[in-house]
C-alpha positions in Angstrom: 88.6 153.9 -147.8 88.6 150.4 -149.2 88.4 147.2 -147.2 92.1 146.5 -148.1 93.2 149.8 -146.5 91.6 149.1 -143.1 93.7 146.2 -142.0 96.9 148.1 -142.9 95.9 150.9 -140.6 96.0 148.5 -137.6 99.0 146.4 -138.5 101.1 147.9 -135.7 98.4 147.4 -133.2 97.8 143.8 -134.2 101.5 143.0 -134.1 101.9 144.5 -130.7 99.0 142.6 -129.2 100.1 139.4 -130.9 103.6 139.8 -129.4 102.2 140.3 -125.9 99.8 137.3 -126.3 102.7 135.1 -127.4 104.3 135.6 -124.0 101.5 133.5 -122.5 102.1 130.0 -123.8 99.5 127.2 -124.0 100.8 125.9 -120.6 99.6 129.1 -118.9 96.1 128.8 -120.4 95.9 125.1 -119.5 96.7 125.9 -115.9 94.1 128.7 -115.8 91.6 126.4 -117.4 92.3 123.5 -115.1 91.9 125.7 -112.0 88.8 127.2 -113.6 90.5 130.5 -112.8 90.6 134.0 -114.2 93.6 134.9 -116.4 94.7 137.6 -114.0 98.3 137.8 -115.3 97.2 138.1 -118.9 94.6 140.8 -118.1 97.2 142.7 -116.0 99.7 142.5 -118.9 97.1 143.8 -121.4 96.1 146.6 -118.9 99.7 147.7 -118.3 100.4 147.8 -122.0 97.3 149.9 -122.5 95.4 147.4 -124.7 92.4 147.0 -122.4 91.7 150.7 -122.9 91.1 149.9 -126.6 87.9 148.2 -125.7 86.5 151.2 -123.9 84.8 154.0 -125.8 86.6 157.4 -125.6 83.7 159.0 -123.8 84.3 156.6 -120.9 88.1 157.2 -120.8 89.3 154.5 -123.2 91.1 154.9 -126.5 88.1 153.7 -128.4 89.9 151.5 -130.8 
């Protein structure tokens, strides 16, 4: 598999994550930053959409992406 083929394999994933991320405007991030808080709503949205599981290896229950 060439390097050019790899990005195409993940286009749908990147587009979906990008779409979700765009629902959190700069204002949201400024408020979290000003409060020195945790982006709970963002993490919840990623979790509910199943994207947090992409970070977890399959042997630990994630999707392993």
